[in-house]
matplotlib code that plots the C-alpha trace (Angstrom):
import matplotlib.pyplot as plt

x = [0.0, 3.0, 2.1, -1.5, -3.2, -5.9, -7.9, -8.9, -12.6, -12.4, -11.1, -13.8, -16.5, -15.1, -14.9, -18.6, -19.7, -17.5, -19.0, -22.6, -22.2, -25.1, -24.8, -28.1, -27.7, -24.1, -25.1, -27.8, -25.3, -22.7, -25.4, -24.5, -26.4, -26.0, -24.8, -22.0, -21.0, -21.1, -18.8, -16.4, -16.1, -15.7, -13.0, -11.2, -11.2, -10.0, -7.1, -6.2, -6.5, -8.6, -12.2, -13.0, -16.6, -18.4, -21.6, -24.8, -27.8, -28.3, -26.2, -22.5, -20.1, -16.5, -14.2, -10.8, -9.0, -11.7, -11.2, -7.4, -7.8, -10.4, -8.0, -5.3, -7.9, -9.1, -5.6, -4.8, -8.0, -7.6, -4.1, -5.4, -8.1, -5.5, -3.2, -6.2, -6.9, -3.3, -3.2, -6.5, -5.2, -2.1, -4.3, -6.6, -4.0, -5.5, -9.0, -8.5, -11.5, -11.9, -15.2, -16.1, -19.2, -20.7, -23.5, -23.9, -24.4, -21.0, -19.1, -16.8, -17.4, -14.3, -12.2, -13.6, -13.1, -9.5, -8.7, -10.2, -8.4, -5.1, -5.8, -8.1, -7.7, -9.3, -12.9, -14.5, -17.7, -19.6, -22.2, -24.8, -25.1, -27.1, -24.7, -21.1, -21.8, -22.9, -19.8, -17.5, -19.2, -18.7, -15.0, -14.6, -16.3, -14.1, -17.0, -15.6, -12.1, -13.1, -16.0, -16.4, -18.0, -18.3, -19.3, -17.0, -15.1, -16.2, -14.6, -11.1, -10.6, -10.3, -7.9, -8.9, -7.6, -9.4, -9.4, -11.8, -13.8, -17.0, -18.9, -22.5, -24.6, -28.2, -30.5, -33.3, -35.7, -34.8, -37.4, -36.6, -35.8, -32.2, -31.6, -29.6, -27.2, -23.6, -23.7, -25.7, -25.5, -27.5, -29.5, -31.2, -33.3, -34.3, -38.0, -37.9, -39.5, -36.8, -36.7, -34.4, -33.4, -35.1, -34.3, -31.3, -29.6, -26.0, -26.4, -29.6, -27.8, -24.9, -27.1, -29.2, -25.9, -25.3, -28.7, -28.1, -24.8, -26.8, -29.2, -32.3, -34.0, -35.1, -38.7, -38.7, -41.7, -40.8, -38.5, -37.0, -34.9, -32.1, -30.1, -30.3, -34.1, -34.0, -33.5, -36.7, -38.7, -36.8, -37.5, -41.3, -40.8, -41.8, -38.9, -35.1, -32.6, -29.0, -27.4, -24.0, -22.9, -22.5, -26.0, -27.6, -29.2, -28.7, -32.4, -32.9, -33.5, -32.2, -29.7, -26.9, -25.8, -22.5, -23.0, -20.5, -21.5, -21.3, -18.8, -20.9, -18.8, -18.2, -14.9, -15.0, -12.8, -11.7, -11.8, -10.3, -9.8, -6.7, -4.0, -6.0, -4.1, -5.1, -4.9, -2.6, -5.7, -7.0, -3.6, -3.5, -6.9, -6.1, -2.8, -4.6, -7.4, -4.9, -2.9, -6.0, -7.3, -3.9, -3.5, -6.9, -6.1, -2.7]
y = [0.0, 2.3, 5.7, 5.4, 8.9, 9.2, 12.4, 13.8, 13.9, 10.2, 9.5, 11.6, 9.9, 6.4, 7.2, 8.1, 5.0, 2.8, 4.2, 3.7, 0.7, 2.2, 4.2, 6.0, 7.2, 8.2, 10.2, 12.0, 13.0, 14.0, 16.0, 14.4, 12.1, 8.4, 7.5, 10.1, 8.6, 5.1, 6.2, 7.8, 4.7, 2.5, 4.8, 4.7, 0.9, 0.9, 3.3, 1.1, -2.1, -3.8, -4.1, -2.4, -3.6, -6.9, -6.2, -8.3, -6.9, -3.5, -4.1, -3.3, -4.5, -3.5, -6.4, -7.1, -4.7, -2.1, -2.3, -1.9, 1.0, 2.7, 2.6, 4.5, 6.9, 7.8, 8.5, 10.6, 12.7, 13.2, 14.5, 16.9, 18.2, 18.7, 20.6, 22.8, 23.5, 24.5, 26.8, 28.4, 29.0, 30.8, 32.9, 33.9, 35.0, 38.5, 37.1, 34.3, 32.5, 29.7, 27.7, 26.0, 23.8, 22.7, 20.4, 22.3, 25.9, 26.1, 29.0, 31.0, 34.6, 35.7, 33.2, 34.4, 38.1, 37.5, 35.6, 38.2, 41.0, 39.3, 38.4, 41.3, 40.3, 36.9, 35.8, 33.1, 31.5, 29.4, 26.9, 25.1, 21.4, 18.4, 15.4, 14.2, 12.3, 15.6, 17.3, 14.5, 14.8, 18.5, 18.0, 15.5, 17.8, 20.7, 22.8, 23.3, 23.4, 22.1, 21.1, 21.2, 18.4, 16.9, 13.5, 10.6, 10.4, 7.4, 8.2, 7.1, 9.6, 12.5, 13.9, 16.0, 18.3, 18.3, 21.9, 22.4, 20.3, 21.7, 20.7, 19.8, 20.7, 20.1, 23.1, 23.3, 26.1, 28.4, 26.8, 23.2, 20.9, 20.5, 24.2, 24.7, 21.8, 22.4, 19.3, 16.2, 12.7, 12.1, 9.2, 11.6, 13.1, 9.8, 10.5, 14.2, 15.3, 16.5, 19.2, 18.2, 18.8, 16.8, 13.1, 12.7, 15.9, 15.0, 16.8, 14.8, 11.5, 12.4, 13.3, 10.1, 8.2, 10.0, 9.0, 5.4, 5.4, 6.6, 3.7, 5.3, 6.5, 10.2, 11.1, 13.7, 15.9, 18.7, 19.0, 22.2, 23.0, 25.0, 24.5, 28.2, 27.8, 25.2, 27.6, 29.5, 26.2, 25.2, 28.6, 28.0, 24.8, 22.5, 20.2, 19.9, 19.9, 19.4, 22.7, 24.3, 27.6, 29.1, 28.1, 29.6, 33.0, 36.0, 36.3, 32.7, 32.4, 28.9, 27.1, 25.2, 22.2, 20.3, 16.6, 14.5, 11.1, 10.2, 12.7, 14.8, 16.7, 17.0, 17.6, 19.7, 18.7, 20.5, 18.0, 18.1, 15.7, 13.5, 14.2, 17.2, 20.3, 23.1, 26.7, 29.1, 30.7, 27.3, 26.4, 29.7, 29.2, 25.7, 26.9, 30.0, 27.8, 25.5, 28.5, 30.3, 27.4, 26.4, 30.0, 30.0, 26.9, 28.1]
z = [0.0, -0.5, -2.0, -0.9, -0.9, 1.7, 2.2, 5.5, 4.6, 3.8, 7.3, 8.9, 6.9, 7.6, 11.3, 11.4, 9.4, 11.5, 14.7, 13.6, 11.2, 9.4, 6.1, 6.3, 9.8, 9.1, 6.1, 8.1, 10.8, 8.2, 6.3, 2.9, 0.5, 1.2, -2.4, -2.0, 1.3, -0.1, -3.0, -0.6, 1.5, -1.6, -2.9, 0.4, 0.4, -3.2, -2.3, 0.7, -1.3, 1.4, 2.4, 5.7, 6.1, 5.7, 3.8, 4.1, 2.2, 3.8, 6.9, 7.2, 10.0, 10.6, 9.8, 11.3, 8.9, 9.6, 13.4, 13.0, 10.6, 12.9, 15.8, 13.8, 12.3, 15.8, 16.9, 13.8, 14.0, 17.7, 17.1, 14.5, 16.8, 19.5, 17.1, 16.0, 19.7, 20.4, 17.4, 18.3, 21.8, 20.5, 18.2, 21.0, 23.6, 23.7, 24.5, 27.0, 28.4, 30.9, 30.8, 34.1, 34.7, 37.9, 39.0, 42.3, 43.0, 44.7, 43.3, 45.5, 44.5, 46.4, 44.4, 41.1, 42.0, 43.1, 39.9, 37.6, 39.6, 39.1, 35.4, 34.2, 30.5, 31.0, 31.1, 33.3, 32.1, 34.6, 33.3, 35.4, 34.5, 35.6, 35.9, 35.9, 32.7, 31.0, 32.3, 31.0, 27.5, 27.5, 28.4, 25.6, 23.1, 24.1, 25.3, 28.8, 30.3, 33.8, 35.9, 39.7, 41.6, 45.1, 43.7, 43.6, 40.3, 38.3, 34.9, 34.1, 31.3, 33.7, 36.3, 39.3, 42.0, 45.4, 46.6, 49.5, 52.0, 53.3, 56.5, 56.1, 59.2, 60.4, 60.2, 62.8, 63.7, 66.6, 69.0, 68.1, 71.0, 69.8, 69.1, 72.3, 71.6, 70.6, 68.3, 67.5, 66.3, 63.2, 64.5, 67.0, 64.2, 62.6, 63.3, 62.2, 58.9, 56.5, 53.8, 51.0, 47.4, 44.7, 44.1, 41.8, 43.0, 44.0, 47.4, 48.1, 47.2, 49.5, 52.5, 51.9, 52.4, 55.6, 56.9, 55.8, 57.8, 60.8, 60.4, 59.0, 55.8, 56.0, 55.9, 53.1, 53.8, 51.3, 48.3, 46.9, 43.8, 45.4, 48.6, 49.3, 49.6, 52.3, 55.2, 54.7, 55.0, 58.2, 59.7, 59.2, 61.3, 58.4, 59.2, 59.6, 56.8, 55.8, 55.0, 54.5, 56.0, 52.6, 51.5, 54.6, 53.7, 56.0, 56.5, 57.5, 61.2, 61.7, 63.9, 62.3, 64.4, 63.7, 63.2, 65.2, 63.8, 61.0, 59.6, 57.2, 54.7, 51.0, 49.1, 46.0, 43.1, 39.9, 37.1, 33.6, 30.7, 31.0, 28.3, 27.0, 26.2, 28.6, 27.4, 29.3, 30.9, 32.0, 33.5, 35.3, 36.7, 38.0, 39.6, 41.1, 42.6, 44.3, 45.6, 46.8, 48.9, 50.2, 51.4, 53.0, 55.0, 56.1]

ax = plt.figure().add_subplot(projection="3d")
ax.plot(x, y, z, "-o")
ax.set_aspect("equal")
plt.show()
């Protein structure tokens, strides 16, 4: 196959067909006519001198040669995308932007202010997302530089930096029987009605695990969308709730009690895609975040 000339467009078309193993669907996603796509794949196979698919009626399946070729095509196209990203970064040095996503509402305004004061020419865009899977997809697609999460990291394609651990407390109304206590053990409120975030929310899943460790399942009387809204419901004596100091609103007349057992806390992590080139702005943000919290703990 010496002297074989393969075009970039052929590789992109082959990659899509190989991923879907369906010409019609691939043509739709590539926004080209199916006959044109079929001709491109046939020409690629002719140029290579080998068939890449096994064809049976209207179905196509990658054969051994196709799998081997796809592996190399994926590497080549990924390298090209990485090169484009680096070139784009160099071209946009005057307009640097860091895109950060988060499944929680945790965003340290003081951190953001300090970073932008130190680097006034850079922009920080913060996106609200719904799940770690969504965040990983956004990383892979190059839509974000980082995401922040307190969830356990299940994906192997990423690296992360733990940067701050936050205590989770129990919020009770001022006249509650436990309000005068300095601290509690979680099992003491096993029979209390709880106010909580909606099912599926990472904070809700975390606090449910705390309750399970304490030997009970919480009686969720009321669900809210935002952690910041919890305090107002507790104040009205509707129930007790898990809350963080940052999420407590100034106007909320509630008592926050430290929980001695089990240990109730969450650690926030800055997550990025492993082996992905990070722009200079993104590297500066990661380094600054680490420095900021190390200085705060000193």
